[in-house]
DRENTORKOL-3810 file (N, C-alpha, C; in nm, 4 decimals):
REM DRENTORKOL-3810
@n.u->0.5934; n.v->-1.2380; n.w->-2.0348; ca.u->0.4338; ca.v->-1.2564; ca.w->-2.0768; c.u->0.4260; c.v->-1.3524; c.w->-1.9357
@n.u->0.2918; n.v->-1.3655; n.w->-1.9182; ca.u->0.2392; ca.v->-1.4344; ca.w->-1.7955; c.u->0.1364; c.v->-1.4906; c.w->-1.8398
@n.u->0.1168; n.v->-1.6386; n.w->-1.8655; ca.u->0.0079; ca.v->-1.7088; ca.w->-1.9141; c.u->-0.0617; c.v->-1.7863; c.w->-1.7969
@n.u->-0.1883; n.v->-1.8290; n.w->-1.7813; ca.u->-0.2530; ca.v->-1.8951; ca.w->-1.6808; c.u->-0.3078; c.v->-2.0267; c.w->-1.7681
@n.u->-0.2738; n.v->-2.0904; n.w->-1.7036; ca.u->-0.3252; ca.v->-2.2711; ca.w->-1.7471; c.u->-0.3619; c.v->-2.3486; c.w->-1.6420
@n.u->-0.4906; n.v->-2.3834; n.w->-1.6408; ca.u->-0.5527; ca.v->-2.4811; ca.w->-1.5470; c.u->-0.5468; c.v->-2.3966; c.w->-1.4004
@n.u->-0.5903; n.v->-2.2669; n.w->-1.3922; ca.u->-0.5769; ca.v->-2.2243; ca.w->-1.2662; c.u->-0.4239; c.v->-2.1714; c.w->-1.2319
@n.u->-0.3337; n.v->-2.2549; n.w->-1.2815; ca.u->-0.1896; ca.v->-2.2129; ca.w->-1.2448; c.u->-0.1208; c.v->-2.1028; c.w->-1.2928
@n.u->-0.0400; n.v->-1.9998; n.w->-1.2442; ca.u->0.0279; ca.v->-1.9203; ca.w->-1.3304; c.u->0.1732; c.v->-1.9640; c.w->-1.3660
@n.u->0.2219; n.v->-1.9228; n.w->-1.5121; ca.u->0.3330; ca.v->-1.9871; ca.w->-1.5463; c.u->0.4479; c.v->-1.8654; c.w->-1.5924
@n.u->0.4894; n.v->-1.8063; n.w->-1.5157; ca.u->0.5699; ca.v->-1.6863; ca.w->-1.5912; c.u->0.6559; c.v->-1.7156; c.w->-1.7048
@n.u->0.6845; n.v->-1.6393; n.w->-1.8116; ca.u->0.7849; ca.v->-1.6456; ca.w->-1.8838; c.u->0.8912; c.v->-1.5317; c.w->-1.8751
@n.u->0.9237; n.v->-1.5242; n.w->-1.9783; ca.u->1.0464; ca.v->-1.3954; ca.w->-1.9914; c.u->0.9838; c.v->-1.2561; c.w->-1.9853
@n.u->0.9744; n.v->-1.1849; n.w->-1.8640; ca.u->0.9344; ca.v->-1.0414; ca.w->-1.8560; c.u->1.0372; c.v->-0.9495; c.w->-1.8433
@n.u->1.0459; n.v->-0.8104; n.w->-1.9173; ca.u->1.1375; ca.v->-0.7304; ca.w->-1.9009; c.u->1.0926; c.v->-0.6049; c.w->-1.7684
@n.u->1.2031; n.v->-0.5695; n.w->-1.7074; ca.u->1.1413; ca.v->-0.5102; ca.w->-1.6059; c.u->1.1722; c.v->-0.3203; c.w->-1.6859
@n.u->1.0506; n.v->-0.2610; n.w->-1.6456; ca.u->1.0512; ca.v->-0.1028; ca.w->-1.6718; c.u->1.0702; c.v->-0.0435; c.w->-1.5622
@n.u->1.0746; n.v->0.1094; n.w->-1.5829; ca.u->1.1107; ca.v->0.2178; ca.w->-1.4374; c.u->0.9385; c.v->0.2229; c.w->-1.4123
@n.u->0.9011; n.v->0.2132; n.w->-1.3079; ca.u->0.7730; ca.v->0.2246; ca.w->-1.2525; c.u->0.7305; c.v->0.3415; c.w->-1.1654
@n.u->0.6643; n.v->0.4253; n.w->-1.1616; ca.u->0.6370; ca.v->0.5348; ca.w->-1.0932; c.u->0.5890; c.v->0.4842; c.w->-0.9773
@n.u->0.6661; n.v->0.5239; n.w->-0.8559; ca.u->0.5934; ca.v->0.5287; ca.w->-0.6933; c.u->0.4707; c.v->0.5757; c.w->-0.6964
@n.u->0.3670; n.v->0.5448; n.w->-0.5589; ca.u->0.2952; ca.v->0.6254; ca.w->-0.5428; c.u->0.3475; c.v->0.6755; c.w->-0.3854
@n.u->0.2626; n.v->0.8162; n.w->-0.4222; ca.u->0.2228; ca.v->0.8709; ca.w->-0.2486; c.u->0.0698; c.v->0.8306; c.w->-0.2104
@n.u->0.0674; n.v->0.7606; n.w->-0.1201; ca.u->-0.0477; ca.v->0.7116; ca.w->-0.0416; c.u->-0.1026; c.v->0.7669; c.w->0.0663
@n.u->-0.2280; n.v->0.8232; n.w->0.1090; ca.u->-0.2850; ca.v->0.8467; ca.w->0.2053; c.u->-0.4070; c.v->0.7748; c.w->0.2344
@n.u->-0.3988; n.v->0.7066; n.w->0.3861; ca.u->-0.5245; ca.v->0.6305; ca.w->0.3984; c.u->-0.5582; c.v->0.6766; c.w->0.4971
@n.u->-0.7189; n.v->0.7007; n.w->0.5357; ca.u->-0.7705; ca.v->0.7404; ca.w->0.6609; c.u->-0.8694; c.v->0.5891; c.w->0.7416
@n.u->-0.8270; n.v->0.5678; n.w->0.8593; ca.u->-0.8695; ca.v->0.4720; ca.w->0.9235; c.u->-0.9726; c.v->0.5261; c.w->1.0120
@n.u->-1.0850; n.v->0.4549; n.w->1.0557; ca.u->-1.1540; ca.v->0.4915; ca.w->1.2067; c.u->-1.0912; c.v->0.4393; c.w->1.3004
@n.u->-1.0888; n.v->0.5582; n.w->1.4024; ca.u->-1.0065; ca.v->0.5132; ca.w->1.5203; c.u->-0.8620; c.v->0.5570; c.w->1.5150
@n.u->-0.7930; n.v->0.5279; n.w->1.6578; ca.u->-0.6584; ca.v->0.5554; ca.w->1.6203; c.u->-0.6249; c.v->0.4589; c.w->1.7198
@n.u->-0.4825; n.v->0.4368; n.w->1.5932; ca.u->-0.3725; ca.v->0.3782; ca.w->1.5781; c.u->-0.2520; c.v->0.3831; c.w->1.7096
@n.u->-0.2252; n.v->0.3161; n.w->1.7728; ca.u->-0.1708; ca.v->0.3552; ca.w->1.9047; c.u->-0.0182; c.v->0.3144; c.w->1.8204
@n.u->0.1189; n.v->0.3825; n.w->1.9215; ca.u->0.2263; ca.v->0.3867; ca.w->1.8984; c.u->0.3109; c.v->0.2429; c.w->1.8321
@n.u->0.2552; n.v->0.1328; n.w->1.8749; ca.u->0.3020; ca.v->0.0053; ca.w->1.8336; c.u->0.2605; c.v->0.0054; c.w->1.7116
@n.u->0.1959; n.v->0.0495; n.w->1.6138; ca.u->0.1811; ca.v->0.0466; ca.w->1.4662; c.u->0.2798; c.v->0.1349; c.w->1.3651
@n.u->0.3511; n.v->0.2057; n.w->1.4449; ca.u->0.4280; ca.v->0.3197; ca.w->1.4046; c.u->0.5647; c.v->0.1995; c.w->1.2894
@n.u->0.5423; n.v->0.2685; n.w->1.1584; ca.u->0.6229; ca.v->0.1668; ca.w->1.0997; c.u->0.5922; c.v->0.0384; c.w->1.0376
@n.u->0.4382; n.v->-0.0022; n.w->1.0837; ca.u->0.4238; ca.v->-0.1500; ca.w->1.0684; c.u->0.3842; c.v->-0.1401; c.w->0.8934
@n.u->0.3108; n.v->-0.0655; n.w->0.9005; ca.u->0.2366; ca.v->-0.0350; ca.w->0.7477; c.u->0.3365; c.v->-0.0024; c.w->0.6332
@n.u->0.4093; n.v->-0.0685; n.w->0.5819; ca.u->0.5155; ca.v->-0.0224; ca.w->0.4589; c.u->0.6166; c.v->0.0687; c.w->0.4869
@n.u->0.6387; n.v->0.1164; n.w->0.6414; ca.u->0.7088; ca.v->0.2302; ca.w->0.7251; c.u->0.6307; c.v->0.3532; c.w->0.6681
@n.u->0.4957; n.v->0.3579; n.w->0.6694; ca.u->0.4528; ca.v->0.4698; ca.w->0.6610; c.u->0.4243; c.v->0.5218; c.w->0.7760
@n.u->0.3919; n.v->0.6989; n.w->0.7849; ca.u->0.3726; ca.v->0.7290; ca.w->0.9017; c.u->0.2359; c.v->0.7781; c.w->0.9344
@n.u->0.2172; n.v->0.7331; n.w->1.0691; ca.u->0.0624; ca.v->0.7916; ca.w->1.1463; c.u->0.0537; c.v->0.9039; c.w->1.1721
@n.u->-0.0603; n.v->0.9744; n.w->1.1608; ca.u->-0.0668; ca.v->1.0874; ca.w->1.2267; c.u->-0.2100; c.v->1.0595; c.w->1.2634
@n.u->-0.2876; n.v->1.1431; n.w->1.3590; ca.u->-0.3995; ca.v->1.1565; ca.w->1.4512; c.u->-0.4952; c.v->1.2869; c.w->1.4089
@n.u->-0.6303; n.v->1.2465; n.w->1.3940; ca.u->-0.7143; ca.v->1.3536; ca.w->1.3722; c.u->-0.8635; c.v->1.3081; c.w->1.3944
@n.u->-0.9394; n.v->1.3925; n.w->1.4792; ca.u->-1.0770; ca.v->1.3977; ca.w->1.4796; c.u->-1.0943; c.v->1.2174; c.w->1.5108
@n.u->-1.0404; n.v->1.1909; n.w->1.6030; ca.u->-1.0635; ca.v->1.0490; ca.w->1.6461; c.u->-1.0012; c.v->0.9494; c.w->1.5359
@n.u->-0.9431; n.v->0.9772; n.w->1.4382; ca.u->-0.9443; ca.v->0.8669; ca.w->1.3204; c.u->-0.7823; c.v->0.9001; c.w->1.2689
@n.u->-0.7009; n.v->0.8206; n.w->1.2089; ca.u->-0.5678; ca.v->0.7661; ca.w->1.1887; c.u->-0.5674; c.v->0.7955; c.w->1.0312
@n.u->-0.4455; n.v->0.8837; n.w->1.0336; ca.u->-0.3863; ca.v->0.9077; ca.w->0.9004; c.u->-0.2695; c.v->0.8041; c.w->0.8436
@n.u->-0.2582; n.v->0.7251; n.w->0.7521; ca.u->-0.1352; ca.v->0.6339; ca.w->0.7376; c.u->-0.0847; c.v->0.7149; c.w->0.5819
@n.u->0.0099; n.v->0.7865; n.w->0.5709; ca.u->0.0752; ca.v->0.8357; ca.w->0.4639; c.u->0.2017; c.v->0.8389; c.w->0.4359
@n.u->0.2362; n.v->0.7976; n.w->0.3231; ca.u->0.3822; ca.v->0.8215; ca.w->0.2599; c.u->0.4051; c.v->0.7451; c.w->0.1280
@n.u->0.5389; n.v->0.7486; n.w->0.0977; ca.u->0.5437; ca.v->0.6566; ca.w->-0.0486; c.u->0.5436; c.v->0.5153; c.w->-0.0431
@n.u->0.4959; n.v->0.4548; n.w->-0.1136; ca.u->0.4881; ca.v->0.3219; ca.w->-0.1664; c.u->0.5579; c.v->0.3125; c.w->-0.3329
@n.u->0.6251; n.v->0.1640; n.w->-0.3379; ca.u->0.6958; ca.v->0.1397; ca.w->-0.4433; c.u->0.6140; c.v->0.1469; c.w->-0.5427
@n.u->0.4807; n.v->0.0709; n.w->-0.5101; ca.u->0.3705; ca.v->0.0182; ca.w->-0.6422; c.u->0.2532; c.v->-0.0380; c.w->-0.6260
@n.u->0.1803; n.v->-0.0628; n.w->-0.6661; ca.u->0.0519; ca.v->-0.1122; ca.w->-0.6560; c.u->0.0261; c.v->-0.1871; c.w->-0.5406
@n.u->0.1523; n.v->-0.3315; n.w->-0.5895; ca.u->0.1335; ca.v->-0.4273; ca.w->-0.5387; c.u->0.1765; c.v->-0.4217; c.w->-0.3783
@n.u->0.2960; n.v->-0.3103; n.w->-0.3230; ca.u->0.2818; ca.v->-0.2716; ca.w->-0.2042; c.u->0.1622; c.v->-0.2120; c.w->-0.1775
@n.u->0.0722; n.v->-0.1113; n.w->-0.1816; ca.u->-0.0426; ca.v->-0.0794; ca.w->-0.1563; c.u->-0.1666; c.v->-0.2014; c.w->-0.1111
@n.u->-0.1530; n.v->-0.2723; n.w->-0.1998; ca.u->-0.2499; ca.v->-0.3734; ca.w->-0.2334; c.u->-0.2079; c.v->-0.4570; c.w->-0.0533
@n.u->-0.0834; n.v->-0.4789; n.w->-0.0239; ca.u->-0.0182; ca.v->-0.5199; ca.w->0.0912; c.u->-0.0665; c.v->-0.4651; c.w->0.2051
@n.u->-0.0958; n.v->-0.3050; n.w->0.1994; ca.u->-0.1244; ca.v->-0.2271; ca.w->0.3284; c.u->-0.2569; c.v->-0.2508; c.w->0.3379
@n.u->-0.3235; n.v->-0.2344; n.w->0.2366; ca.u->-0.4529; ca.v->-0.2515; ca.w->0.2331; c.u->-0.5062; c.v->-0.4010; c.w->0.3185
@n.u->-0.4509; n.v->-0.5053; n.w->0.2978; ca.u->-0.4454; ca.v->-0.6455; ca.w->0.3495; c.u->-0.4140; c.v->-0.6501; c.w->0.4829
@n.u->-0.3499; n.v->-0.5631; n.w->0.5144; ca.u->-0.2766; ca.v->-0.5922; ca.w->0.6665; c.u->-0.4208; c.v->-0.4980; c.w->0.7455
@n.u->-0.4646; n.v->-0.3898; n.w->0.7110; ca.u->-0.5740; ca.v->-0.3192; ca.w->0.7649; c.u->-0.7050; c.v->-0.4252; c.w->0.7141
@n.u->-0.7386; n.v->-0.4831; n.w->0.6513; ca.u->-0.8087; ca.v->-0.5492; ca.w->0.6299; c.u->-0.8344; c.v->-0.6793; c.w->0.7499
@n.u->-0.7013; n.v->-0.7412; n.w->0.7711; ca.u->-0.6718; ca.v->-0.8304; ca.w->0.8558; c.u->-0.6874; c.v->-0.7884; c.w->1.0038
@n.u->-0.6542; n.v->-0.6638; n.w->0.9906; ca.u->-0.6944; ca.v->-0.6219; ca.w->1.1346; c.u->-0.8130; c.v->-0.5705; c.w->1.1788
@n.u->-0.9194; n.v->-0.5871; n.w->1.1067; ca.u->-1.0293; ca.v->-0.5296; ca.w->1.1033; c.u->-1.0703; c.v->-0.3934; c.w->1.1242
@n.u->-0.9921; n.v->-0.3072; n.w->1.0380; ca.u->-0.9655; ca.v->-0.1489; ca.w->1.0802; c.u->-1.1115; c.v->-0.1179; c.w->0.9903
@n.u->-1.1785; n.v->-0.0156; n.w->0.9950; ca.u->-1.2660; ca.v->0.0479; ca.w->0.9093; c.u->-1.1958; c.v->0.1535; c.w->0.8168
@n.u->-1.1710; n.v->0.1384; n.w->0.6776; ca.u->-1.0925; ca.v->0.2496; ca.w->0.6156; c.u->-1.2041; c.v->0.3531; c.w->0.5540
@n.u->-1.1906; n.v->0.4515; n.w->0.6153; ca.u->-1.2777; ca.v->0.5662; ca.w->0.5737; c.u->-1.2444; c.v->0.6422; c.w->0.3870
@n.u->-1.1120; n.v->0.6403; n.w->0.3743; ca.u->-1.0539; ca.v->0.6794; ca.w->0.2426; c.u->-0.9389; c.v->0.6374; c.w->0.2101
@n.u->-0.9123; n.v->0.6533; n.w->0.0978; ca.u->-0.7695; ca.v->0.6064; ca.w->0.0144; c.u->-0.7540; c.v->0.7052; c.w->-0.0969
@n.u->-0.6227; n.v->0.7909; n.w->-0.0844; ca.u->-0.5984; ca.v->0.8390; ca.w->-0.1994; c.u->-0.4771; c.v->0.8626; c.w->-0.2343
@n.u->-0.4195; n.v->0.8404; n.w->-0.3770; ca.u->-0.2939; ca.v->0.7887; ca.w->-0.3969; c.u->-0.2723; c.v->0.9010; c.w->-0.5135
@n.u->-0.1336; n.v->0.9335; n.w->-0.5245; ca.u->-0.1155; ca.v->1.0341; ca.w->-0.6916; c.u->0.0196; c.v->0.9845; c.w->-0.6912
@n.u->0.0782; n.v->0.9715; n.w->-0.7914; ca.u->0.2043; ca.v->0.9276; ca.w->-0.8585; c.u->0.3334; c.v->1.0313; c.w->-0.8143
@n.u->0.4233; n.v->0.9102; n.w->-0.7503; ca.u->0.5443; ca.v->0.9617; ca.w->-0.6849; c.u->0.6489; c.v->0.9893; c.w->-0.7858
@n.u->0.7369; n.v->1.0251; n.w->-0.7490; ca.u->0.8660; ca.v->0.9686; ca.w->-0.8587; c.u->0.9040; c.v->0.9022; c.w->-0.9126
@n.u->0.9767; n.v->0.9372; n.w->-1.0060; ca.u->1.0276; ca.v->0.7446; ca.w->-1.0850; c.u->1.1551; c.v->0.6784; c.w->-1.0049
@n.u->1.1459; n.v->0.5644; n.w->-1.0012; ca.u->1.1943; ca.v->0.4874; ca.w->-0.9289; c.u->1.2946; c.v->0.4213; c.w->-1.0609
@n.u->1.4334; n.v->0.4326; n.w->-1.0155; ca.u->1.5476; ca.v->0.4084; ca.w->-1.1106; c.u->1.5859; c.v->0.2518; c.w->-1.0880
@n.u->1.6422; n.v->0.1746; n.w->-1.2306; ca.u->1.6533; ca.v->0.0461; ca.w->-1.2065; c.u->1.6258; c.v->-0.0238; c.w->-1.2855
END
């Protein structure tokens, strides 16, 4: 349980459950160089028609948000995002 009071989050007891990971493909405008390999949560880069594909597995939506935040911080134009459920994580 998470409650919000006065703009602050207070966490209580939470149960951990198995969450399906995601497989993600993000296309950005332009070609990112080799220095970006492995930077985005270990996702693989590919290049086609002047754009860069960033794809691979992510553990959850929070990790996806982190990758998107990195792309926004770099000022990159996101052309498309697609995700579909990955395999269930164990734990």
